[in-house]
TITOR-797367 format. One line per field, with one value per residue (C-alpha): x, y, z; residue number from 1. Coordinates in Angstrom, 3 decimals. Each point is the difference from the previous one (the first is absolute). Example, Ala and Ser with C-alpha at 12.3 -4.5 7.8 and 13.67 -1.06 7.14 Angstrom:
px = 12.300,1.370
py = -4.500,3.440
pz = 7.800,-0.660
n = 1,2
***
This chain:
px = 0.000,1.384,0.779,-0.122,2.070,-1.208,2.644,-1.249,1.864,0.122,-1.063,-3.118,-0.740,0.347,-2.174,-2.763,0.045,1.636,-0.975,-3.780,0.531,2.199,-2.516,-2.839,1.811,0.855,-3.421,-2.391,1.613,2.984,-0.138,-2.643,-1.881,-0.897,-2.929,2.534,-1.207,1.323,-2.529,-0.352,-0.869,-2.456,-1.832,-0.358,-1.295,-2.407,-1.395,-0.599,-1.683,-2.345,-0.765,-1.325,2.694,0.570,-3.059,-1.165,1.120,3.240,0.019,2.344,3.301,-0.436,-3.159,1.879,2.862,-2.415,-1.831,3.320,0.907,-2.584,2.370,3.370,0.868,2.431,-0.094,-1.840,3.292,1.414,-3.255,-0.246,3.624,-0.826,-2.999,2.039,2.396,-2.894,-1.551,-0.002,1.068,3.214,1.091,1.941,-1.795,-0.418,-3.650,-1.182,-2.726,-1.380,-1.705,0.961,-1.028,2.123,3.692,1.682,3.567,2.240,2.303,2.749,-0.051,1.408,-1.419,-3.399,-2.135,-3.428,-3.044,-1.641,-2.588,-2.856,0.701,0.343,-2.513,0.309,-1.726,1.235,1.350,-1.744,2.720,-1.090,-2.937,2.642,1.281,-3.315,-2.220,0.186,0.281,-3.692,0.158,2.244,3.097,2.232,0.034,-1.192,1.263,-1.080,1.342,2.106,-2.966,-2.159,-2.848,0.536,1.285,2.764,1.532,3.335,0.820,-1.773,-1.007,1.751,-0.670,3.440,3.537,-0.025,3.166,1.946,-1.950,0.483,3.242,0.214,2.618,0.248,2.594,-0.602,2.263,3.044,-1.409,-1.427,-2.036,0.208,-2.174,0.317,-3.138,-0.710,-2.352,-3.478,-0.232,3.377,-0.794,-3.349,1.690,2.653,-2.645,-2.170,3.068,0.739,-3.606,0.202,3.368,1.752,3.350,-0.340,2.641,-2.230,2.880,-0.339,-3.146,1.688,2.059,1.106,-1.581,-2.330,-0.290,-2.853,2.549,1.360,3.691,2.322,1.240,3.520,-0.566,2.723,-1.919,2.300,-0.285,-3.749,-0.608,1.974,-2.162,-3.200,1.162,1.360,-2.081,3.170,2.237,-0.028,-0.272,0.546,-2.784,0.679,-1.969,-1.466,0.825,0.053,2.163,-1.704,2.496,-1.839,0.115,3.306,-1.420,-0.625,-3.464,-0.224,-3.516,0.241,2.229,0.847,-2.640,2.562,0.679,-1.680,0.290,1.322,2.752,1.152,0.023,1.898,2.701,0.388,0.309,2.577,2.091,-0.254,1.064,2.948,1.122,-0.324,-2.586,0.511,-2.361,-3.227,-1.280,-3.303,-2.147,-3.661,-3.119,-2.717,-2.385,-3.647,-3.400,1.221,2.694,3.607,2.524,3.476,1.796,3.783,1.348,3.372,2.951,0.790,1.854,-0.894,-0.376,-3.375,0.690,3.329,-1.523,-2.789,2.604,1.655,-3.341,-0.926,3.286,-0.092,-3.692,-3.157,-1.052,1.334,-0.662,-0.036,-3.124,0.883,-2.513,-0.833,-3.121,-0.681,-3.639,-2.069,-1.118,-2.338,1.415,3.657,2.341,1.532,2.135,-1.361,0.746,-2.544,-1.188,-0.227,-2.198,-2.277,-0.190,-0.978,-2.561,-1.548,-0.363,-1.587,-2.366,-0.955,-1.008,-2.101,-1.774,-0.681,-1.351,-2.139,-1.507,-0.617,-1.825,-2.080,-0.727,-1.220,-2.402,-1.214,-0.444,-2.091,-2.161,-0.146,-1.107,-2.854,-1.130,0.024,-2.457,-2.101,0.019,-1.374,-2.865,-0.715,-0.624,-3.061,-0.737,-3.662,0.886,2.408,-2.685,-2.429,2.463,0.558,-3.728,-0.975,2.761,-1.405,3.231,2.685,2.825,-1.331,0.162,3.721,-0.040,-3.037,1.646,3.195,-1.873,-2.135,2.597,3.060,1.948,2.320,-1.083,1.963,-1.779,-3.425,0.609,1.011,-3.146,-2.260,1.302,-0.816,-2.656,-3.236,0.389,3.186,-1.858,-0.482,1.271,2.729,1.443,0.032,1.779,2.608,0.680,0.580,2.266,2.040,0.437,1.585,2.295,1.103,0.756,2.164,1.764,0.772,1.413,2.060,1.487,0.762,1.754,2.142,1.110,0.853,2.155,3.080,0.402,-3.467,0.696,3.132,-2.094,-2.344,2.966,1.473,-3.312,-0.213,3.571,-0.794,-2.975,2.072,2.852,-2.345,-1.897,2.773,3.247,2.065,3.115,3.394,0.904,3.692,2.070,2.563,3.446,2.602,3.197,1.954,-1.790,0.909,2.954,2.631,2.040,3.258,0.213,2.913,-2.104,-2.488,2.755,0.865,3.512,2.327,3.615,0.929,3.141,0.423,1.971,0.876,1.367,2.145,-2.948,-2.020,-2.225,-0.946,-1.019,-1.716,0.070,-1.188,2.534,-2.369,-0.242,3.749,0.816,-2.149,0.959,2.706,2.234,-0.782,-1.577,1.482,-0.209,2.770,3.293,-1.572,1.731,-0.952,1.934,-1.529,-1.577,-1.504,-2.208,-3.080,-3.406,-3.308,-0.635,3.206,0.368,2.169,2.344,1.191,2.895,0.420,2.763,-1.846,0.394,-3.608,-1.309,-3.298,-1.932,-2.253,-1.923,1.302,-3.417,-1.329,2.339,-1.383,1.901,1.687,1.713,3.548,-1.407,-1.385,1.826,-1.476,-1.289,1.572,0.808,0.244,-3.666,-1.087,1.753,-0.526,3.697,1.253,1.621,3.548,-0.560,1.280,-0.100,3.472,-0.848,-2.858,-0.348,-2.735,-0.806,-2.700,1.504,2.190,3.128,3.585,1.645,0.266,3.558,0.399,3.336,0.826,2.547,1.781,1.049,-2.443,-2.402,-3.236,-1.563,-3.723,-2.358,-2.802,-2.307,0.538,-2.259,-2.845,-3.089,-3.221,-2.067,-0.082,2.251,1.118,3.003,2.675,2.245,3.601,0.312,3.800,2.767,-0.553,2.827,2.457,-0.673,-1.023,2.080,-1.455,-2.841,-0.061,-1.964,2.421,0.113,2.629,2.041,0.206,2.917,-0.121,2.287,0.748,1.557,1.762,0.082,3.612,-1.328,1.579,-2.212,-0.680,-1.611,-2.149,-1.728,-3.513,0.367,2.682,-2.302,-1.822,-3.790,-1.754,-3.253,-0.968,-0.764,1.775,3.078,3.429,2.008,3.424,3.154,0.621,2.288,2.721,-0.869,1.954,-1.386,0.476,-0.943,-3.429,-1.809,-1.913,-1.626,-1.231,-1.078,-0.780,2.480,-2.677,-0.726,3.600,0.638,2.638,2.122,0.019,1.047,2.775,1.355,-0.164,1.864,3.009,-0.173,-1.447,0.441,-1.289,-3.109,-0.761,0.215,-2.442,-2.385,0.103,-0.876,-2.976
py = 0.000,3.381,2.356,3.744,2.295,3.584,2.454,2.874,2.959,-0.230,3.632,-0.760,-3.020,2.071,2.752,-2.360,-2.452,1.461,3.667,-0.627,-2.150,2.646,2.768,-2.163,-0.528,3.695,1.388,-2.713,-1.558,1.383,3.803,2.070,2.835,3.468,-1.331,-2.034,-3.417,-2.765,-1.721,-2.957,2.333,1.982,-3.058,-1.486,3.185,0.771,-3.531,0.478,3.336,-1.624,-2.694,2.820,-0.707,3.685,0.175,-3.587,-2.747,-1.935,-3.012,-2.961,0.862,-2.995,1.626,3.250,-1.876,-1.918,3.152,1.788,-2.668,1.553,2.985,-1.505,-3.172,-1.407,-2.821,0.353,-0.139,3.107,1.938,-0.966,1.056,3.383,0.299,-0.991,2.907,2.486,-1.156,1.667,-3.280,-0.308,3.536,0.812,3.273,3.359,0.038,-3.610,-0.362,-3.336,-0.410,-3.568,-2.616,-3.065,-0.837,1.912,-0.342,3.001,1.994,-0.203,-3.815,-2.336,-3.197,1.178,-1.351,1.407,-2.271,-1.442,2.141,-2.251,0.866,3.794,2.777,3.491,3.161,3.399,2.436,3.300,1.927,-1.705,2.431,2.583,-2.345,-0.935,2.997,1.479,-3.197,-0.083,3.602,-0.489,1.231,-2.608,-2.062,-3.604,-2.788,-3.557,-2.796,-2.767,-1.819,3.032,-0.988,2.694,3.542,1.038,3.405,1.014,1.907,0.526,3.629,0.157,3.232,-0.048,-0.708,-3.710,-0.469,1.804,-1.174,-3.763,-1.954,-1.723,-2.240,-1.586,-1.655,0.292,-0.907,2.257,2.296,-0.021,2.148,0.502,2.571,0.682,1.095,3.466,1.202,0.798,3.307,1.190,-1.005,1.831,3.125,-0.098,-0.469,2.823,2.278,-0.891,0.659,3.463,0.821,-2.191,1.601,-0.895,-2.218,-2.993,-1.815,2.380,-1.936,-3.422,-0.996,-3.388,-3.244,-1.779,-3.802,-2.114,-2.101,3.061,0.033,2.987,1.852,1.404,3.324,1.670,3.002,0.468,-3.639,-0.089,3.118,-1.552,-3.148,2.045,2.286,-2.697,-3.035,-2.050,-0.604,-1.767,0.652,-1.987,-1.503,-1.660,-1.921,1.427,-1.721,0.399,-1.580,-1.888,0.365,-2.324,-2.907,1.074,-0.235,2.175,0.055,0.938,1.401,1.446,-1.053,1.464,-0.483,-1.762,-2.988,-2.704,-1.315,-3.350,1.652,1.948,-3.099,-2.025,2.655,0.396,-3.775,-0.115,2.699,-1.736,-3.373,1.652,1.533,3.556,0.892,-1.490,2.125,-1.840,-3.120,-0.389,1.632,-0.875,1.221,0.920,1.570,-0.436,1.620,3.201,0.434,-0.631,-0.798,-1.424,-0.720,-0.203,-1.330,1.436,-1.214,1.794,3.321,0.394,3.585,-0.103,3.214,-1.261,-3.371,1.701,1.998,-3.310,-1.460,3.091,-0.316,-3.763,-0.972,1.174,1.847,2.947,-0.127,2.232,0.784,0.681,2.254,-0.143,2.071,-1.626,0.101,-0.003,3.388,-0.394,-3.475,1.102,-0.851,3.061,0.540,3.116,1.970,0.594,3.370,-1.277,-2.882,2.446,2.101,-3.044,-1.114,3.486,0.074,-3.470,0.996,3.237,-2.057,-2.268,2.984,1.697,-3.235,-0.611,3.491,-0.218,-3.252,1.685,2.994,-2.285,-1.727,3.342,1.495,-2.993,0.427,3.757,-0.549,-2.244,2.450,2.918,-1.941,-0.765,3.661,1.022,-2.489,0.907,3.588,-1.302,-3.314,0.021,0.143,-2.901,-2.104,0.877,-1.138,-3.291,-0.577,0.740,-2.016,-3.217,-2.028,-0.218,0.331,3.416,1.519,0.868,1.527,2.166,1.252,0.762,1.905,2.095,0.893,-0.029,-2.414,-2.933,-3.605,-0.787,2.783,-0.975,-3.660,0.963,2.146,-2.714,-2.413,2.296,-1.406,1.890,0.385,2.035,2.760,2.046,3.327,-1.511,-2.065,3.019,2.192,-2.684,-0.545,3.695,0.119,-2.982,1.789,2.975,-2.232,-1.974,3.174,1.281,-3.355,-0.369,3.518,-0.679,-3.246,1.572,2.837,-2.493,-2.092,3.130,1.334,-2.161,1.813,-1.093,-3.590,0.075,1.384,-2.989,-2.418,1.861,-0.174,-3.749,-0.471,1.920,-2.261,-3.147,1.312,0.661,-3.284,-2.494,1.737,-1.626,0.954,-1.105,-3.592,0.276,2.160,2.362,0.478,2.275,-1.670,2.446,-1.373,-3.603,-1.268,-0.882,-2.849,-0.815,-3.484,-0.793,0.778,-2.658,-2.644,-1.634,1.021,-2.555,-1.035,-3.080,-1.747,-1.057,-3.058,-0.353,-3.365,-1.160,-1.973,3.239,-0.466,2.923,-0.357,2.852,-0.803,2.219,0.597,-1.559,-3.168,0.012,0.069,-3.046,-1.981,-2.569,-0.734,1.481,-2.541,0.078,-2.037,-2.561,1.695,3.428,2.704,3.408,2.621,3.176,1.023,3.457,1.636,1.836,1.407,-1.461,3.386,-0.183,-0.230,-2.879,0.431,-3.190,0.316,-2.669,-1.165,1.585,3.529,0.148,1.007,-1.343,1.874,-1.527,1.367,-2.035,-0.088,-1.864,-2.905,-2.393,-0.460,-3.385,-2.024,-1.315,-3.497,0.995,0.372,3.453,1.462,-1.038,3.323,-1.042,-1.089,3.062,2.436,-1.952,0.260,-0.389,-3.255,-0.212,3.051,-0.228,2.358,1.126,2.098,1.599,3.320,1.246,3.709,2.305,3.384,-0.829,1.534,-1.222,-1.624,-3.304,-0.916,-2.247,-1.715,-1.303,-2.533,2.857,1.431,2.865,1.004,2.013,1.883,0.554,1.796,-2.208,2.945,-0.800,-3.053,1.933,0.339,1.948,-2.820,-3.509,-1.461,-3.572,-0.103,2.475,-0.879,1.219,0.121,-0.009,-0.289,-3.213,-0.230,-1.514,-2.919,1.214,-1.680,1.699,2.240,1.724,2.729,2.669,3.424,2.735,-1.139,-3.637,-1.836,-2.450,-2.980,-1.046,-3.446,-1.006,-3.511,-0.328,0.706,3.423,2.515,3.703,2.250,2.922,2.567,0.608,3.751,-0.004,-1.602,2.321,-0.118,-1.059,1.737,-2.559,-3.459,-1.820,2.249,-1.619,0.099,1.416,-2.140,-1.032,-3.006,-0.593,-2.922,-1.848,-1.961,-3.250,1.192,1.460,1.076,-2.860,1.574,3.260,0.120,2.666,0.108,-0.776,-3.258,-1.280,-3.264,-0.393,-2.094,2.818,2.568,-2.331,-0.352,3.775,0.476,-1.665,1.888,3.371,0.437,3.574,-0.735,-3.144,1.969,2.633,-2.756,-1.630,3.364,0.346
pz = 0.000,-0.950,2.853,-0.376,2.207,0.191,1.116,2.111,1.447,3.812,0.349,-2.032,2.216,3.144,-1.427,-1.126,2.936,3.091,-0.202,0.123,3.094,1.635,-0.699,1.312,3.298,0.300,-0.929,1.178,3.039,1.881,0.141,1.829,-1.689,1.252,2.053,2.021,-1.147,-2.183,-2.298,2.390,2.914,-2.117,-1.314,3.493,1.651,-2.856,0.226,3.736,-0.725,-2.536,2.601,2.228,2.598,0.626,2.262,0.267,2.356,-0.385,-2.286,-0.299,-1.673,-2.302,-1.372,-0.706,-1.680,-2.210,-1.097,-0.697,-2.545,-2.323,-0.335,0.896,-1.991,2.578,2.520,3.283,1.934,-1.694,0.461,3.678,0.638,-1.538,2.304,3.077,-0.550,-0.127,3.283,3.367,1.618,-2.022,1.073,-3.182,-0.854,1.716,-1.165,-0.513,-2.641,1.208,3.374,0.864,2.521,0.660,-0.248,-2.819,1.312,0.646,-2.248,2.658,0.123,-2.633,1.495,1.274,-2.858,-0.802,0.244,-3.108,-1.788,1.145,3.665,-0.215,-0.655,-1.399,-1.200,-1.171,2.604,0.632,-1.825,-3.225,-0.094,-0.955,-2.710,-1.647,0.785,-3.526,-2.028,-1.003,-1.239,-3.038,1.896,-1.701,-3.176,-0.145,-2.273,-0.780,2.151,-1.549,-1.556,-0.797,2.319,2.667,0.340,2.375,0.866,-1.520,3.212,3.313,0.789,3.385,1.873,1.659,-1.374,0.822,-2.106,2.763,3.041,-0.345,-0.681,-3.370,-1.557,-3.425,-2.216,-3.739,-2.925,-0.042,2.682,3.505,2.342,3.773,1.772,3.700,1.837,1.384,2.721,-1.352,1.885,-1.290,-3.598,0.144,1.389,-2.732,-2.729,1.338,0.061,-3.643,-1.051,1.571,-1.535,-2.569,0.902,3.675,1.603,0.758,1.694,2.963,0.921,-0.192,3.031,-1.341,-1.224,2.400,0.185,1.391,1.938,1.826,0.856,-0.171,-3.071,0.281,-1.720,-1.999,-1.353,-2.996,-1.076,0.653,-2.077,-2.844,0.209,-0.062,-2.801,-2.317,0.965,0.524,2.977,3.347,3.709,3.194,2.118,3.340,2.606,3.214,3.262,3.750,2.689,2.837,2.831,2.398,-2.456,-1.610,-3.507,-3.041,-1.574,-3.687,-0.563,-3.533,-2.903,-3.436,-2.699,-2.207,2.266,2.057,3.551,-1.251,-2.089,3.063,2.237,-2.611,-0.288,3.775,0.442,-2.781,1.706,3.376,-1.452,-1.791,3.297,-1.333,2.640,3.458,2.104,-0.954,1.767,-1.855,-2.681,-0.567,-1.772,2.526,-2.516,0.993,-0.606,1.665,-2.633,-0.906,2.739,-0.442,3.290,0.397,3.328,1.048,2.027,3.228,-0.183,-3.717,-1.176,-1.867,-1.923,-1.303,-0.897,-1.964,-1.920,-0.945,-1.073,-2.007,-1.865,-0.543,-0.347,-1.821,3.164,-1.985,-3.721,-3.051,-2.025,-3.639,-1.747,-3.687,-0.728,-3.366,-1.132,-3.175,-1.307,-2.988,-0.564,0.098,2.920,1.639,3.104,1.699,3.138,2.763,-1.327,-3.580,1.179,1.841,-3.188,-2.093,2.575,0.196,-3.797,0.080,2.823,-1.786,-3.036,2.256,1.607,-3.346,-1.508,3.080,-0.142,-3.741,0.579,2.739,-2.266,-2.779,2.396,1.375,-3.434,-1.054,3.090,-0.564,-3.602,1.162,2.676,-2.460,-2.144,3.060,0.982,-3.360,0.306,3.628,-1.129,-1.888,1.634,-0.953,-3.686,0.447,1.683,-2.768,-2.677,1.773,0.545,-3.565,-1.701,-1.361,-0.190,2.681,-2.508,-1.057,3.492,-0.101,-3.543,0.850,3.219,-1.954,-2.645,2.347,2.639,-2.315,2.146,-0.882,-0.198,3.180,1.883,-1.348,0.876,3.555,0.424,-1.331,2.677,2.943,2.316,0.341,3.759,-0.539,-1.784,3.144,1.236,2.273,-2.841,-2.315,2.589,0.799,-3.701,-0.566,3.088,-1.276,-3.312,1.742,2.079,-3.054,-1.888,2.849,0.482,-3.716,-0.132,3.136,-1.355,-3.381,1.769,1.949,-2.985,-1.978,2.847,0.875,3.335,1.087,-1.076,2.168,2.878,-0.323,0.157,3.008,1.865,-0.669,1.297,3.194,0.695,-0.660,2.143,2.913,-0.342,-0.792,0.986,2.752,1.929,-1.309,0.786,-0.924,2.301,-1.522,1.537,-1.540,-1.106,2.175,3.076,-0.782,2.008,-2.559,1.369,-1.715,-1.436,2.301,3.081,-1.000,-0.063,3.297,1.003,1.565,-0.470,-1.995,-1.140,-3.609,-1.040,-3.691,-1.161,-2.873,-1.425,-0.241,3.047,2.263,3.623,1.824,3.717,2.846,2.756,2.551,-2.077,-0.632,3.717,0.713,-3.098,-0.467,-2.971,-3.415,-2.334,-3.520,-3.176,-0.514,-1.024,0.562,2.048,1.339,-1.970,1.448,3.314,0.486,2.597,-1.257,0.868,-1.192,-1.682,-2.051,-3.755,-1.183,-2.969,-1.690,-2.464,-2.702,-2.324,-2.973,1.371,1.122,3.401,1.286,2.672,2.645,2.953,2.905,1.707,-3.056,0.762,2.593,3.264,0.272,2.691,0.195,-0.529,-3.438,-3.317,-0.665,-3.244,-3.316,-1.654,-3.692,0.135,1.947,-2.333,-3.217,-0.899,-3.538,-1.076,1.409,2.216,3.589,2.964,1.058,3.063,1.900,1.831,2.334,0.351,1.338,-0.966,-3.040,1.557,-0.432,-3.009,-1.796,-1.008,-3.035,-0.677,-3.477,-1.262,-1.754,3.374,-0.236,2.778,-0.471,2.906,-0.751,2.437,1.315,-0.819,-3.695,0.503,1.613,-2.218,0.431,-1.471,1.383,-2.711,0.621,-2.332,-1.109,-2.902,-0.346,3.768,-0.243,-2.586,-1.916,-2.527,2.498,2.379,3.473,2.741,3.079,1.219,3.383,1.771,1.244,1.584,-0.321,3.032,-1.104,-1.574,-2.905,-0.419,-3.561,-0.628,-3.213,-1.433,1.199,3.559,0.217,1.805,-0.487,2.624,-1.190,2.266,-1.364,0.384,-2.708,-2.583,-2.389,0.324,-3.242,-0.920,-2.642,1.303,-2.823,-0.092,-0.250,3.238,0.828,-0.139,3.608,-0.477,-2.561,-2.253,-2.659,-2.929,1.878,3.478,0.751,3.175,1.623,3.091,1.513,3.637,2.582,2.869,2.609,-1.847,0.330,1.788,2.705,-2.409,-2.584,2.624,1.249,-3.550,-0.482,3.271,-1.601,-3.288,1.062,3.781,0.190,-2.026,2.016,3.226,-1.264,-1.149,3.447,1.545,-2.408
n = 1,2,3,4,5,6,7,8,9,10,11,12,13,14,15,16,17,18,19,20,21,22,23,24,25,26,27,28,29,30,31,32,33,34,35,36,37,38,39,40,41,42,43,44,45,46,47,48,49,50,51,52,53,54,55,56,57,58,59,60,61,62,63,64,65,66,67,68,69,70,71,72,73,74,75,76,77,78,79,80,81,82,83,84,85,86,87,88,89,90,91,92,93,94,95,96,97,98,99,100,101,102,103,104,105,106,107,108,109,110,111,112,113,114,115,116,117,118,119,120,121,122,123,124,125,126,127,128,129,130,131,132,133,134,135,136,137,138,139,140,141,142,143,144,145,146,147,148,149,150,151,152,153,154,155,156,157,158,159,160,161,162,163,164,165,166,167,168,169,170,171,172,173,174,175,176,177,178,179,180,181,182,183,184,185,186,187,188,189,190,191,192,193,194,195,196,197,198,199,200,201,202,203,204,205,206,207,208,209,210,211,212,213,214,215,216,217,218,219,220,221,222,223,224,225,226,227,228,229,230,231,232,233,234,235,236,237,238,239,240,241,242,243,244,245,246,247,248,249,250,251,252,253,254,255,256,257,258,259,260,261,262,263,264,265,266,267,268,269,270,271,272,273,274,275,276,277,278,279,280,281,282,283,284,285,286,287,288,289,290,291,292,293,294,295,296,297,298,299,300,301,302,303,304,305,306,307,308,309,310,311,312,313,314,315,316,317,318,319,320,321,322,323,324,325,326,327,328,329,330,331,332,333,334,335,336,337,338,339,340,341,342,343,344,345,346,347,348,349,350,351,352,353,354,355,356,357,358,359,360,361,362,363,364,365,366,367,368,369,370,371,372,373,374,375,376,377,378,379,380,381,382,383,384,385,386,387,388,389,390,391,392,393,394,395,396,397,398,399,400,401,402,403,404,405,406,407,408,409,410,411,412,413,414,415,416,417,418,419,420,421,422,423,424,425,426,427,428,429,430,431,432,433,434,435,436,437,438,439,440,441,442,443,444,445,446,447,448,449,450,451,452,453,454,455,456,457,458,459,460,461,462,463,464,465,466,467,468,469,470,471,472,473,474,475,476,477,478,479,480,481,482,483,484,485,486,487,488,489,490,491,492,493,494,495,496,497,498,499,500,501,502,503,504,505,506,507,508,509,510,511,512,513,514,515,516,517,518,519,520,521,522,523,524,525,526,527,528,529,530,531,532,533,534,535,536,537,538,539,540,541,542,543,544,545,546,547,548,549,550,551,552,553,554,555,556,557,558,559,560,561,562,563,564,565,566,567,568,569,570,571,572,573,574,575,576,577,578,579,580,581,582,583,584,585,586,587,588,589,590,591,592,593,594,595,596,597,598,599,600,601,602,603,604,605,606,607,608,609,610,611,612,613,614,615,616,617,618,619,620,621,622,623,624,625,626,627,628,629,630,631,632,633,634,635,636,637,638,639,640,641,642,643,644,645,646,647,648,649,650,651,652,653,654,655,656,657,658,659,660,661,662,663,664,665,666,667,668,669,670,671,672,673,674,675,676,677,678,679,680,681,682,683,684,685,686,687,688,689,690,691,692,693,694,695,696,697,698,699,700,701,702,703,704,705,706,707,708,709,710,711,712,713,714
***
């Protein structure tokens, strides 16, 4: 069978296949629109509105999910998850739209699962009256649902900027959206200020974002203003806690919106097991019907404030919220600042108000037209009755009334349907009164829609009512970043003295002095020997120099304490050394003072400041740490008053005071010639005088008596 291969340009394939999918996700799924809802939210809430759940009793969630499928062609699980997020019980929104009954889980818990839809009940919250109040008055457009059997709104005519009041997150194709929530009162104030004066600084009315889970925002006003002006940026949110002195425990009562209780517990347990936090004896979740509570039991004499600073730095108890105010404006994704979003919402709301009033005017004008016809007939009611009485056929009544009174068919038809009992003086007077009221109301509404200032006044009045009725106090406390105690990273690390043992087989032991005093003989691998012993602090940085002119940097507190009876940590695995790479020497430092002396087989010695290995970032590896074109035969930490001993291959020794060596500014600079070398004889060792053995000093005493004496004194 013949096979045909059709070649197609990949760009054409992407354009024809992938782009429609990407646009569908962006426009119809992931990004919110100016009303603050995604399509899934809008379809669910509109279904509940049509089910009369805005005023009626609660119904089973399964019933709501089933009805929503008429608009939203997705599985019941996805629809129910959408509903859960909108509920009061889940606590994810500042203004929940669903009044729920039953277990809907909690936004701050990863493992607290919501009950199945058949067990829970729901209806629309009271605030939904401000969402749907204008929907029957042509305030927004309607489109067909997916199978053309029903109509659904394109947007919901929300009377307040819901897009800014409730948090919203979405991941599309090639873009994402992440809105933090703001306090309803503050948003209303900012919007009212903008409606009064478009040049007003609306950000003066916004303190900071406000989250339903509470917590504390660390406010840097410059950074926050940048977030609000550009719609992008991040800020810090931390948990709220109090210390119970009687029980010696810390109770966490509010956590950042971005995390969960389980994530916090997992991280604390991980730190405790790793030995990085030693002040905690137990951590447990005591959340109940009264709200969130995470309890941390402390060891005696623990400083709770210092411990919390450690936890803020190392766990999700302090977290960042990254903002990305990306929303759809007329079907196009745009990243807007706070004021720009208010501007877009005000324009949208103005259109809703104008459309609503035009719809009302049309209804009033139709009624007015009918009453005008009635008025004309009521002026000569006897003649009208006579025409009706003397008309032989019913179908001729309307044409005869039209002809005699010069009214339209609609007016004549309306008059002909009036009951006989209504033809009394009271009815006539009330009809004439209604005519006057309609005339005034129509003129008033026309005046409003023709005057943008009056439309804005209507929106402002609505916002004031909503603010008064539904506004609540801030739930997230604001603390200025200048008030936050800034603890240095070193202060969070437990400080104690240790002794380091580095072996020929590349093992490192970090042993506390207390453990060292009570321990016996050092346990080593077969044929292994200790080649370097140094005293250090747990807060020290450790520099490890290798035969490939690299230096690796470690934080000593990140290395687990060991005992003399253990082999220690195998450094090549820890550092992921290159093939054939070996550590020659180690050095511990807290202040990067002093020098590192490098001796080379050529007889040269380089004196490099330890400060040359200090970095602002937490880099783990520095290349070209020292001169690499000649074999390195010795590395030692020295200070100005120290003396170096240089040994040639023929066992002759040179003594060099460190102060006489020139300091090198570049790490990989060539050294100065400190020992005379021939082609056949090279330097084989460099050691610091304090590291000399008694045998070496005895041999020097024979060859260099004066030097040996000074070394003994040192």
